[in-house]
Each structure stands twice: as C-alpha cells, then as structure tokens.
C-alpha positions as CSV (number, residue, x, y, z in Angstrom):
1,M,-11.9,-6.9,-7.5
2,N,-8.6,-8.3,-5.9
3,E,-7.3,-8.0,-2.6
4,L,-3.1,-7.0,-2.9
5,D,-2.6,-6.4,0.9
6,H,-4.7,-7.2,3.6
7,D,-2.9,-5.1,6.5
8,D,-2.3,-2.1,4.0
9,L,-6.0,-2.0,3.1
10,R,-4.8,-2.2,-0.7
11,Y,-7.1,-3.5,-3.7
12,S,-7.4,-3.7,-7.1
13,G,-10.2,-3.7,-9.4
14,Q,-11.5,-2.2,-12.9
15,Q,-12.8,1.5,-13.6
16,G,-16.5,1.8,-12.9
17,E,-16.6,-1.4,-10.7
18,T,-18.8,-1.1,-7.5
19,A,-17.0,-1.4,-4.2
20,S,-19.5,-2.4,-1.5
21,I,-18.8,-2.4,2.0
22,S,-20.6,-3.1,5.1
23,I,-19.9,-2.1,8.5
24,S,-21.4,-3.8,11.7
25,L,-20.6,-3.3,15.7
26,E,-20.8,-5.1,18.8
27,P,-21.8,-4.8,21.7
28,I,-25.3,-4.4,20.5
29,N,-26.3,-1.6,23.1
30,T,-23.4,0.5,21.6
31,V,-24.4,3.6,19.0
32,Q,-22.5,3.4,15.5
33,L,-21.1,7.1,14.6
34,V,-19.7,6.6,11.0
35,S,-18.5,9.0,8.5
36,Y,-16.8,8.4,5.4
37,T,-14.9,10.4,2.6
38,V,-14.8,8.8,-1.1
39,H,-14.5,11.0,-4.2
40,S,-13.9,14.1,-2.0
41,Q,-17.3,13.6,-0.4
42,Q,-17.7,13.4,3.2
43,R,-20.8,11.5,4.4
44,S,-22.5,10.1,7.5
45,L,-23.3,6.5,7.3
46,T,-26.7,5.4,8.3
47,P,-26.1,2.4,10.6
48,G,-27.2,-1.0,8.6
49,R,-26.9,0.6,5.5
50,P,-23.7,-0.2,3.1
51,I,-21.2,1.9,1.6
52,Q,-21.2,1.5,-2.4
53,F,-19.2,3.5,-4.8
54,Q,-17.8,3.0,-8.3
55,L,-13.9,2.7,-8.7
56,G,-11.8,5.7,-10.3
57,P,-11.5,8.0,-12.1
58,E,-8.8,8.8,-9.8
59,N,-6.0,6.2,-9.4
60,P,-6.4,5.1,-6.5
61,T,-9.6,5.8,-5.4
62,V,-9.2,6.1,-1.5
63,L,-12.4,5.5,0.5
64,Q,-11.3,7.2,4.6
65,L,-13.4,5.5,7.1
66,N,-13.7,7.0,10.6
67,L,-15.2,4.6,12.9
68,D,-16.8,6.0,16.1
69,S,-18.8,4.2,19.1
70,V,-20.8,5.4,22.2
71,P,-19.8,4.1,24.6
72,P,-15.9,4.4,23.4
73,N,-15.6,0.4,23.2
74,G,-17.3,-0.7,20.2
75,K,-15.8,-3.5,17.8
76,F,-16.1,-2.8,14.2
77,T,-16.7,-5.4,11.7
78,V,-16.0,-4.1,8.3
79,V,-16.4,-6.1,5.0
80,L,-15.5,-5.6,1.8
81,R,-17.6,-7.7,-1.2
82,T,-17.0,-9.0,-3.6
83,V,-13.2,-9.7,-3.5
84,D,-12.4,-12.6,-6.2
85,N,-9.4,-14.1,-4.5
86,E,-10.9,-14.2,-0.9
87,A,-13.1,-16.8,0.7
88,N,-16.6,-16.6,0.4
89,H,-15.8,-13.3,-1.9
90,E,-15.3,-11.1,1.2
91,C,-12.5,-9.8,2.8
92,V,-13.1,-9.2,6.5
93,H,-11.4,-6.6,8.9
94,V,-12.1,-6.5,12.7
95,W,-11.3,-3.4,14.7
96,Q,-11.7,-2.4,18.3
97,R,-12.2,1.1,19.4
98,H,-10.0,2.0,22.7
99,G,-11.0,5.6,23.5
100,L,-10.1,7.2,19.9
101,V,-11.8,7.5,16.8
102,I,-10.4,4.6,14.3
103,T,-9.4,6.0,11.2
104,K,-8.8,3.6,8.4
105,D,-7.7,4.5,4.3
106,F,-8.9,1.9,1.9
107,R,-7.0,2.2,-1.4
108,F,-8.5,0.7,-4.7
109,F,-6.1,0.8,-8.0
110,L,-7.2,0.2,-11.6
C-alpha cells in the first residue's frame, strides 16, 4: 500500500490487500467509543483491537471512522500499516477531540 495524500487520507493498494488500522487514546483514564463503517457495514471497535479489511472490490474502498471519548477531550492516534512509502511502514494521524465526535473518511484506491 502507498500513501497518496496524507492530509486527505488517500491511499493506493491492490485488490484483496489487507488494510490494518490501530487506534489508541490518551489520557489513559479516557473511555474510547469508536465505530467504523467499511464495505457498507457499521461496527463498534473493541479498544486495543485493530481494524482489518481487504481492499476492493469497490474503488475506492472507504473506511469511515467515528472517534468519540468520555470525557470528550480524548486525543486519538490512528496508525495505518503497512504503508511502503512511509518511515517504519506506518502512516500516523493524531486528532484531538474538542466536544464533537471526530469523523474521518479514509479512501483506498485500487
């Protein structure tokens, strides 16, 4: 997989390639409430477990993340692996929640 645009959350990969995303939250006593939609299926994410899915057949494959926390001041670190054109093969995004749920759309082009 390759990063096309960091700020616009655009990536390229091969059909069937596995995308793996991990999410961590600070501060430690903050409760993570994360849901995501991929392949038109919405799911809740268990803290500490990665999101994994195969790219395609739709082009682009869209992953929508909804990042929420209690209290509403969590700082989310989202790491996408394995990105060939990034240091350590990881693409890292950090978002701070300020009262509203954070929604981010990652797009994976074939």
